[in-house]
C-alpha positions as semicolon CSV with decimal commas, in nm:
position;residue;x (nm);y (nm);z (nm)
1;M;1,645;0,360;-0,877
2;E;1,684;0,037;-0,662
3;I;1,757;0,089;-0,306
4;P;1,965;-0,203;-0,150
5;G;1,744;-0,419;0,082
6;K;1,424;-0,271;-0,078
7;A;1,337;-0,579;-0,327
8;C;0,961;-0,696;-0,335
9;G;1,088;-1,052;-0,237
10;A;0,806;-1,249;-0,125
11;C;0,566;-0,947;-0,096
12;S;0,303;-0,925;-0,333
13;L;0,041;-0,735;-0,142
14;C;-0,034;-0,491;-0,427
15;C;-0,122;-0,778;-0,652
16;K;-0,392;-0,852;-0,375
17;I;-0,537;-0,549;-0,266
18;L;-0,508;-0,307;-0,559
19;E;-0,763;-0,300;-0,856
20;I;-0,592;-0,363;-1,204
21;E;-0,844;-0,241;-1,470
22;E;-0,622;-0,372;-1,752
23;L;-0,660;-0,707;-1,615
24;Q;-1,020;-0,678;-1,488
25;K;-0,887;-0,734;-1,147
26;P;-1,094;-0,618;-0,858
27;A;-0,958;-0,480;-0,526
28;G;-0,934;-0,770;-0,285
29;P;-0,877;-1,091;-0,439
30;A;-0,508;-1,197;-0,543
31;C;-0,437;-1,145;-0,924
32;E;-0,456;-1,472;-1,104
33;N;-0,083;-1,404;-1,230
34;C;0,044;-1,368;-0,871
35;V;0,288;-1,649;-0,807
36;A;0,291;-1,794;-0,465
37;G;0,588;-1,683;-0,284
38;G;0,607;-1,355;-0,492
39;G;0,647;-1,273;-0,840
40;C;0,435;-1,248;-1,157
41;A;0,357;-1,516;-1,403
42;I;0,334;-1,253;-1,668
43;Y;0,617;-1,025;-1,541
44;E;0,757;-0,968;-1,917
45;M;0,407;-0,895;-2,034
46;R;0,239;-0,736;-1,750
47;P;0,066;-0,407;-1,813
48;D;0,211;-0,060;-1,782
49;V;0,020;0,017;-1,449
50;C;0,203;-0,304;-1,287
51;R;0,532;-0,178;-1,445
52;D;0,511;0,171;-1,321
53;F;0,366;0,109;-0,974
54;E;0,608;0,121;-0,686
55;C;0,479;0,122;-0,319
56;L;0,656;0,390;-0,103
57;W;0,840;0,113;0,110
58;K;1,028;0,066;-0,198
59;S;1,114;0,401;-0,281
60;D;1,184;0,573;0,068
61;R;1,485;0,495;0,258
62;S;1,330;0,600;0,595
63;L;1,101;0,306;0,604
64;S;1,240;0,018;0,761
65;S;1,230;-0,342;0,650
66;Q;0,967;-0,380;0,929
67;M;0,735;-0,156;0,727
68;R;0,756;-0,393;0,420
69;P;0,379;-0,428;0,320
70;D;0,349;-0,776;0,356
71;R;0,504;-0,773;0,698
72;V;0,234;-0,486;0,835
73;G;-0,049;-0,580;0,596
74;T;-0,054;-0,228;0,483
75;L;0,054;-0,079;0,136
76;L;0,175;0,283;0,152
77;M;0,130;0,493;-0,154
78;E;0,050;0,825;-0,300
79;D;-0,266;0,910;-0,488
80;E;-0,168;1,148;-0,785
81;D;-0,513;1,272;-0,835
82;T;-0,574;1,354;-0,476
83;E;-0,208;1,397;-0,345
84;E;-0,339;1,193;-0,057
85;Y;-0,080;0,975;0,130
86;R;-0,247;0,634;0,168
87;A;-0,215;0,344;0,365
88;V;-0,421;0,070;0,185
89;C;-0,518;-0,260;0,364
90;D;-0,663;-0,573;0,261
91;P;-1,027;-0,592;0,309
92;E;-0,979;-0,898;0,513
93;T;-0,756;-0,703;0,775
94;P;-0,896;-0,337;0,734
95;F;-0,746;-0,200;1,051
96;A;-0,394;-0,321;0,969
97;W;-0,295;0,054;0,956
98;R;-0,376;0,074;1,317
99;T;-0,043;-0,153;1,383
100;P;0,175;0,088;1,602
101;I;0,456;0,099;1,383
102;V;0,243;0,192;1,060
103;F;-0,005;0,425;1,298
104;K;0,300;0,623;1,435
105;H;0,441;0,664;1,065
106;L;0,096;0,791;0,973
107;V;0,044;1,038;1,229
108;S;0,380;1,185;1,149
109;V;0,325;1,215;0,786
110;A;-0,019;1,406;0,889
111;K;0,193;1,636;1,122
112;S;0,393;1,724;0,803
113;G;0,089;1,882;0,648
114;R;-0,034;1,581;0,431
115;V;-0,373;1,445;0,399
116;V;-0,363;1,094;0,519
117;V;-0,607;0,827;0,445
118;A;-0,623;0,458;0,551
119;K;-0,860;0,251;0,307
120;A;-0,962;-0,103;0,307
121;G;-1,205;-0,200;0,028
122;L;-1,474;0,071;-0,001
123;K;-1,391;0,202;0,361
124;S;-1,162;0,473;0,433
125;W;-1,068;0,667;0,732
126;R;-0,898;1,007;0,784
127;I;-0,577;1,015;1,012
128;H;-0,511;1,372;1,160
129;P;-0,210;1,528;1,301
130;S;-0,326;1,476;1,649
131;G;-0,360;1,118;1,623
132;E;-0,734;1,114;1,608
133;W;-0,883;0,931;1,320
134;G;-1,221;0,887;1,174
135;P;-1,409;0,754;0,883
136;C;-1,422;0,974;0,562
137;V;-1,756;1,067;0,423
């Protein structure tokens, strides 16, 4: 269900930082179908993985407009396989998750008992309820 004020608009961070196997698109570079200013050149024919994806900013009413992924450089999502709460960043700005507004949110999620992991490319960090963080091994 669409939440008013939660449209992707010019945000296309997911089209850049996520791997899309169906399109042979690696994590990092923008998808070749990504349109400047937001949107998808193959929107009507995009793969199911793209159709089904929705970042947490779009589905969580408690996340303010300031937390839109392109504004904070961090895509919030849940990993279905591990049940981790993830903050995925562009490898070019790997510590965007340390932005105060994002970090405060991640610590809050960790305090609720969730496993919280920040990722950028092949690097990842665990965020603990205490606010401490360190590399995942």
